[in-house]
MARNU-933871 format. One record per residue: x, y, z of N, C-alpha, C, CB in turn. Coordinates in Angstrom, 2 decimals, m for minus. Last residue first. Glycine has a CB too. Layout:
<nodes>
+---------+---------+---------+---------+---------+---------+---------+---------+---------+---------+---------+---------+
:     nc1 :     nc2 :     nc3 :    cac1 :    cac2 :    cac3 :     cc1 :     cc2 :     cc3 :    cbc1 :    cbc2 :    cbc3 :
+---------+---------+---------+---------+---------+---------+---------+---------+---------+---------+---------+---------+
:       X :       Y :       Z :       X :       Y :       Z :       X :       Y :       Z :       X :       Y :       Z :
...
+---------+---------+---------+---------+---------+---------+---------+---------+---------+---------+---------+---------+
</nodes>
This chain:
<nodes>
+---------+---------+---------+---------+---------+---------+---------+---------+---------+---------+---------+---------+
:     nc1 :     nc2 :     nc3 :    cac1 :    cac2 :    cac3 :     cc1 :     cc2 :     cc3 :    cbc1 :    cbc2 :    cbc3 :
+---------+---------+---------+---------+---------+---------+---------+---------+---------+---------+---------+---------+
:    3.57 :   m7.56 :   m6.77 :    3.50 :   m8.81 :   m6.07 :    2.14 :   m9.52 :   m5.30 :    4.47 :   m8.62 :   m5.13 :
:    4.49 :   m5.75 :   m9.08 :    3.45 :   m6.03 :   m8.22 :    3.25 :   m7.39 :   m7.85 :    2.35 :   m5.57 :   m8.74 :
:    6.80 :   m2.67 :   m9.27 :    6.27 :   m4.21 :   m9.53 :    5.16 :   m4.68 :   m9.05 :    7.06 :   m5.15 :   m9.09 :
:    8.80 :   m0.09 :  m10.72 :    7.80 :   m0.89 :   m9.55 :    7.57 :   m2.12 :   m9.58 :    6.51 :   m0.51 :   m9.49 :
:   10.32 :    2.67 :  m11.28 :   10.76 :    1.10 :  m10.92 :    9.91 :    0.40 :  m10.05 :   12.13 :    1.00 :  m10.23 :
:    9.38 :    5.63 :  m13.08 :    9.03 :    4.77 :  m11.88 :    9.69 :    2.87 :  m12.07 :    7.06 :    4.89 :  m11.83 :
:    7.65 :    6.06 :  m15.32 :    9.34 :    5.51 :  m15.15 :    9.79 :    5.19 :  m13.82 :   10.46 :    6.65 :  m15.60 :
:    4.60 :    6.56 :  m15.29 :    5.47 :    7.11 :  m15.18 :    7.42 :    6.88 :  m14.63 :    4.73 :    7.70 :  m14.70 :
:    4.59 :    3.98 :  m16.16 :    4.34 :    4.80 :  m17.05 :    4.80 :    5.95 :  m16.83 :    3.25 :    4.85 :  m17.29 :
:    4.81 :    2.48 :  m13.29 :    5.73 :    2.29 :  m14.58 :    5.43 :    3.59 :  m15.68 :    5.31 :    0.66 :  m15.38 :
:    2.35 :    3.72 :  m12.10 :    3.89 :    4.19 :  m11.40 :    4.55 :    3.78 :  m12.28 :    4.48 :    3.62 :   m9.98 :
:    0.31 :    2.16 :  m13.96 :    0.53 :    4.13 :  m13.94 :    1.95 :    4.43 :  m13.03 :   m1.17 :    5.18 :  m12.82 :
:    0.41 :    0.04 :  m12.93 :    0.80 :    0.34 :  m14.59 :    1.76 :    1.94 :  m14.83 :   m1.01 :    0.53 :  m15.60 :
:   m0.09 :    0.30 :  m10.30 :    1.54 :   m0.45 :  m10.76 :    1.68 :   m0.16 :  m12.26 :    1.66 :   m2.44 :  m10.53 :
:   m2.89 :    0.82 :  m10.70 :   m1.74 :    1.81 :   m9.96 :   m0.12 :    1.07 :  m10.39 :   m2.03 :    1.79 :   m7.88 :
:   m3.54 :   m1.57 :  m12.21 :   m3.39 :   m0.18 :  m12.42 :   m2.80 :    0.90 :  m11.86 :   m4.20 :    0.15 :  m12.46 :
:   m3.03 :   m3.24 :   m9.47 :   m2.37 :   m3.17 :  m10.91 :   m2.54 :   m2.06 :  m11.86 :   m2.80 :   m4.24 :  m11.66 :
:   m4.61 :   m2.44 :   m7.05 :   m3.23 :   m2.23 :   m7.74 :   m2.71 :   m2.91 :   m8.85 :   m2.32 :   m2.42 :   m6.91 :
:   m7.02 :   m3.38 :   m7.92 :   m7.05 :   m2.49 :   m7.01 :   m5.51 :   m1.45 :   m7.96 :   m6.86 :   m3.34 :   m5.17 :
:   m6.75 :   m6.37 :   m8.28 :   m7.94 :   m5.22 :   m8.88 :   m7.63 :   m3.80 :   m9.05 :   m9.17 :   m5.11 :   m7.93 :
:   m5.83 :   m7.69 :   m5.84 :   m5.23 :   m7.14 :   m7.12 :   m5.52 :   m6.16 :   m7.91 :   m5.22 :   m7.86 :   m7.86 :
:   m5.86 :   m5.57 :   m2.99 :   m6.29 :   m6.60 :   m4.00 :   m5.88 :   m5.78 :   m5.06 :   m7.89 :   m7.11 :   m4.04 :
:   m2.93 :   m3.83 :   m0.84 :   m4.15 :   m4.45 :   m1.29 :   m4.91 :   m5.62 :   m2.62 :   m4.60 :   m3.41 :   m1.39 :
:   m0.66 :   m1.75 :   m0.35 :   m0.86 :   m2.91 :   m0.49 :   m2.35 :   m3.26 :   m0.37 :   m0.06 :   m3.51 :    0.32 :
:    1.87 :    0.46 :   m1.06 :   m0.02 :   m0.48 :   m1.33 :    0.45 :   m1.41 :   m0.88 :   m0.95 :   m0.92 :   m3.02 :
:    4.75 :    0.04 :   m0.84 :    4.05 :    1.83 :   m1.44 :    2.83 :    1.32 :   m1.38 :    4.44 :    2.69 :   m3.30 :
:    7.46 :   m0.88 :   m0.14 :    6.25 :   m1.54 :   m0.31 :    5.60 :   m0.23 :   m0.11 :    5.86 :   m2.82 :    0.64 :
:   10.86 :   m0.44 :   m1.25 :    9.60 :   m0.01 :   m0.02 :    8.40 :   m0.81 :   m0.48 :    9.08 :    1.88 :    0.04 :
:   14.42 :   m0.40 :   m1.50 :   12.92 :   m0.68 :   m2.35 :   12.42 :   m0.63 :   m0.64 :   12.58 :   m2.61 :   m3.63 :
:   16.89 :    0.41 :   m0.86 :   16.44 :   m0.27 :   m2.30 :   15.48 :   m0.07 :   m3.03 :   16.25 :   m1.36 :   m2.29 :
:   17.04 :    2.07 :    1.07 :   17.33 :    0.63 :    1.57 :   17.30 :   m0.06 :    0.26 :   16.21 :   m0.03 :    2.71 :
:   17.92 :    4.38 :    0.51 :   18.76 :    4.29 :    1.26 :   17.90 :    2.65 :    1.56 :   19.00 :    5.64 :    2.36 :
:   15.06 :    5.03 :   m1.47 :   16.31 :    5.72 :   m1.08 :   17.90 :    4.91 :   m0.61 :   15.78 :    6.52 :    0.11 :
:   13.32 :    4.14 :   m0.28 :   13.63 :    3.51 :   m1.21 :   14.72 :    3.62 :   m1.98 :   12.87 :    3.55 :   m1.74 :
:   13.05 :    5.30 :    1.76 :   13.33 :    4.24 :    2.33 :   13.88 :    3.58 :    1.25 :   12.29 :    3.63 :    3.01 :
:   12.45 :    8.28 :    1.32 :   13.09 :    7.69 :    1.35 :   14.12 :    6.50 :    2.04 :   13.12 :    8.24 :    1.08 :
:   10.14 :    7.37 :   m0.33 :   10.42 :    7.69 :   m1.20 :   12.06 :    7.58 :   m0.41 :    9.60 :    8.89 :   m1.81 :
:    8.18 :    7.35 :    2.54 :    8.67 :    5.63 :    0.93 :    9.95 :    6.39 :    0.23 :    6.85 :    5.24 :   m1.10 :
:    8.21 :    9.46 :    3.30 :    8.82 :    8.25 :    4.27 :    9.37 :    7.54 :    2.77 :    7.41 :    7.09 :    5.49 :
:    6.81 :   11.19 :    1.43 :    8.32 :   11.60 :    1.48 :    9.21 :   10.29 :    2.26 :    8.47 :   13.20 :    2.46 :
:    4.88 :   10.05 :    1.15 :    5.38 :    9.50 :    0.18 :    6.85 :   10.32 :    0.79 :    4.60 :    9.75 :   m1.42 :
:    3.81 :   10.54 :    4.00 :    3.96 :    8.99 :    3.54 :    4.46 :    9.08 :    2.36 :    2.68 :    8.10 :    3.46 :
:    3.45 :   13.31 :    3.89 :    4.38 :   12.71 :    4.61 :    4.80 :   11.04 :    4.20 :    3.85 :   12.88 :    6.00 :
:    1.52 :   14.10 :    1.90 :    2.73 :   14.13 :    1.67 :    4.01 :   13.75 :    2.21 :    2.77 :   14.91 :    1.53 :
:   m0.45 :   10.64 :    2.09 :    0.40 :   12.14 :    2.06 :    0.90 :   12.68 :    2.08 :    0.59 :   12.72 :    2.22 :
:   m1.36 :    8.68 :   m1.78 :   m0.39 :    9.01 :    0.06 :   m0.71 :   10.09 :    0.08 :    1.49 :    8.97 :    0.43 :
:   m1.99 :    7.99 :   m3.36 :   m3.11 :    8.51 :   m2.12 :   m2.45 :    8.84 :   m1.40 :   m4.09 :    7.70 :   m1.39 :
:   m0.76 :    6.37 :   m5.51 :   m1.29 :    5.62 :   m4.63 :   m2.08 :    6.09 :   m2.85 :   m0.16 :    4.80 :   m4.61 :
:   m0.96 :    8.66 :   m7.81 :   m1.12 :    7.19 :   m7.99 :   m1.89 :    6.42 :   m6.80 :    0.30 :    6.58 :   m8.16 :
:   m0.46 :   11.39 :   m5.97 :   m1.29 :   11.02 :   m7.18 :   m1.16 :    9.51 :   m7.09 :   m0.73 :   11.67 :   m8.68 :
:    1.80 :   10.55 :   m4.35 :    0.45 :   10.94 :   m3.45 :   m0.81 :   11.25 :   m4.99 :    0.89 :   12.87 :   m2.16 :
:    3.88 :    9.02 :   m5.88 :    3.18 :    8.38 :   m4.87 :    1.46 :    9.09 :   m4.34 :    4.32 :    8.43 :   m3.65 :
:    4.38 :   11.04 :   m8.02 :    3.80 :   10.23 :   m8.12 :    3.12 :    9.61 :   m7.09 :    4.37 :    9.71 :   m8.62 :
:    6.09 :   12.86 :   m6.36 :    4.48 :   13.31 :   m6.76 :    3.70 :   12.46 :   m7.02 :    4.26 :   14.07 :   m7.85 :
:    7.93 :   11.84 :   m5.35 :    6.72 :   11.77 :   m4.20 :    5.80 :   12.44 :   m4.84 :    6.94 :   12.43 :   m2.69 :
:    9.19 :   11.44 :   m7.44 :    8.60 :   10.05 :   m6.99 :    7.80 :   10.76 :   m5.74 :    9.89 :    8.65 :   m6.52 :
:    9.90 :   14.46 :   m8.55 :    9.02 :   13.06 :   m8.88 :    8.57 :   11.77 :   m8.41 :    9.41 :   12.63 :   m9.61 :
:   11.56 :   14.55 :   m5.83 :   10.16 :   15.42 :   m6.06 :    9.39 :   14.41 :   m6.59 :   10.17 :   16.79 :   m7.11 :
:   13.30 :   13.10 :   m6.29 :   12.65 :   12.42 :   m5.26 :   11.52 :   13.43 :   m5.27 :   13.50 :   12.18 :   m3.84 :
:   13.59 :   12.10 :   m9.58 :   14.20 :   12.90 :   m8.39 :   13.39 :   12.62 :   m6.86 :   14.07 :   14.62 :   m8.82 :
:   14.71 :    8.93 :  m11.33 :   13.95 :    9.87 :  m10.91 :   14.43 :   10.90 :   m9.98 :   12.99 :    9.32 :  m10.45 :
:   17.54 :    8.21 :  m11.61 :   17.08 :    8.32 :  m12.82 :   16.27 :    9.50 :  m12.07 :   16.39 :    6.98 :  m13.65 :
:   18.41 :    5.44 :  m10.40 :   19.23 :    6.34 :  m10.46 :   18.53 :    7.37 :  m11.31 :   20.48 :    5.87 :  m10.90 :
:   16.11 :    4.00 :   m8.35 :   17.49 :    3.82 :   m9.79 :   17.75 :    5.11 :   m9.44 :   17.09 :    3.53 :  m11.86 :
:   14.53 :    1.93 :   m6.21 :   15.89 :    2.37 :   m6.10 :   15.87 :    2.71 :   m7.81 :   17.14 :    1.08 :   m5.38 :
:   11.17 :    0.54 :   m6.84 :   12.24 :   m0.31 :   m6.55 :   13.25 :    1.45 :   m6.31 :   12.71 :   m1.77 :   m8.09 :
:    8.26 :   m0.24 :   m4.39 :    9.33 :    0.90 :   m5.44 :   10.40 :    0.03 :   m5.54 :    9.94 :    2.59 :   m4.73 :
:    5.84 :   m3.04 :   m4.68 :    6.82 :   m2.66 :   m4.23 :    7.54 :   m1.39 :   m5.36 :    7.57 :   m3.96 :   m3.91 :
:    2.35 :   m3.53 :   m4.08 :    3.63 :   m2.81 :   m5.49 :    4.88 :   m2.32 :   m4.38 :    2.82 :   m0.81 :   m6.74 :
:    0.83 :   m6.24 :   m3.03 :    2.10 :   m5.05 :   m2.69 :    2.41 :   m4.31 :   m3.56 :    3.41 :   m5.49 :   m2.36 :
:   m1.65 :   m8.31 :   m1.71 :   m0.94 :   m8.03 :   m2.84 :    0.13 :   m6.24 :   m2.60 :   m2.33 :   m8.02 :   m4.19 :
:   m3.30 :  m10.49 :    0.34 :   m3.15 :   m9.14 :    0.21 :   m1.58 :   m8.85 :   m0.84 :   m3.10 :   m8.49 :    1.93 :
:   m6.35 :  m12.49 :   m0.03 :   m4.38 :  m12.62 :    0.01 :   m3.43 :  m10.79 :   m0.64 :   m3.78 :  m14.44 :   m1.78 :
:   m8.54 :  m12.77 :    2.30 :   m8.36 :  m12.10 :    0.97 :   m6.69 :  m11.87 :    0.51 :   m9.17 :  m10.59 :    1.09 :
:  m10.92 :  m14.63 :    3.40 :   m9.08 :  m14.60 :    3.37 :   m8.28 :  m14.04 :    1.93 :   m8.46 :  m16.42 :    3.54 :
:  m13.60 :  m14.11 :    5.32 :  m13.08 :  m14.16 :    3.82 :  m11.42 :  m13.78 :    3.83 :  m14.03 :  m12.94 :    2.80 :
:  m14.29 :  m15.34 :    8.35 :  m14.02 :  m14.48 :    7.59 :  m13.61 :  m14.65 :    5.98 :  m13.21 :  m13.96 :    8.25 :
:  m17.35 :  m16.53 :    9.92 :  m16.46 :  m16.74 :    8.75 :  m15.95 :  m15.73 :    8.14 :  m17.00 :  m17.38 :    7.83 :
:  m17.57 :  m16.61 :   13.41 :  m17.90 :  m15.85 :   12.38 :  m16.86 :  m16.04 :   11.15 :  m18.00 :  m14.45 :   12.90 :
:  m19.89 :  m18.51 :   15.40 :  m18.67 :  m18.50 :   14.77 :  m19.14 :  m17.42 :   13.30 :  m18.12 :  m20.30 :   14.43 :
:  m20.81 :  m17.24 :   18.47 :  m21.51 :  m17.05 :   17.18 :  m19.81 :  m17.55 :   15.92 :  m22.32 :  m14.88 :   17.12 :
:  m22.83 :  m18.13 :   21.57 :  m21.04 :  m18.21 :   20.33 :  m21.70 :  m17.83 :   19.09 :  m20.01 :  m20.22 :   19.93 :
:  m23.81 :  m15.57 :   23.23 :  m24.23 :  m16.88 :   22.26 :  m22.65 :  m16.37 :   21.86 :  m25.91 :  m16.90 :   20.83 :
:  m24.66 :  m15.75 :   26.73 :  m23.67 :  m15.27 :   26.17 :  m23.94 :  m15.97 :   24.45 :  m22.24 :  m15.70 :   27.11 :
:  m26.92 :  m13.80 :   28.83 :  m26.84 :  m14.56 :   28.05 :  m25.71 :  m14.08 :   27.09 :  m28.05 :  m14.79 :   27.61 :
:  m27.33 :  m12.78 :   31.84 :  m26.97 :  m12.31 :   30.73 :  m26.32 :  m13.48 :   29.91 :  m26.14 :  m11.16 :   30.97 :
:  m29.76 :  m11.66 :   33.95 :  m28.97 :  m12.68 :   33.36 :  m28.45 :  m12.68 :   31.96 :  m29.64 :  m13.72 :   33.48 :
:  m30.22 :   m9.73 :   36.87 :  m30.51 :   m9.88 :   35.09 :  m29.61 :  m11.16 :   34.52 :  m29.88 :   m8.25 :   34.10 :
:  m32.48 :   m9.93 :   39.71 :  m30.78 :  m10.45 :   38.46 :  m31.29 :  m10.32 :   37.58 :  m29.89 :  m12.05 :   38.26 :
:  m34.59 :   m7.14 :   41.05 :  m33.93 :   m8.24 :   40.12 :  m32.44 :   m9.07 :   39.80 :  m34.13 :   m7.73 :   39.13 :
:  m34.50 :   m6.47 :   43.87 :  m34.26 :   m5.77 :   43.16 :  m33.59 :   m7.57 :   42.34 :  m33.41 :   m4.23 :   43.73 :
+---------+---------+---------+---------+---------+---------+---------+---------+---------+---------+---------+---------+
</nodes>
C-alpha cells in the first residue's frame, strides 16, 4: 500500500467588503395591512409570509428592516414604496 500525502496550501482570499444598506419601513396610521403586504411582495419581492411578518413588526414595533443590500438596488425600491404612500427610508 502506498501512502498518499495531502498537501494543503494556504490561500489568502480577499473579500470585497460591501456596506449593506437597508430599507426601513415605518408605521403609519394611513395604510392598511393589505396595502403594505401587497407593496412588500411587489417591490421587495417578499413571499406572503415575509410580507405579513414585516407588516406585523412595523405595526407593533414601529419600524422594520424590509430589505438589505447594495444602494443601487435599494434606492429605486425605496422610491417605489414612497410612491405607494408608505413611510420608508434608506439607511
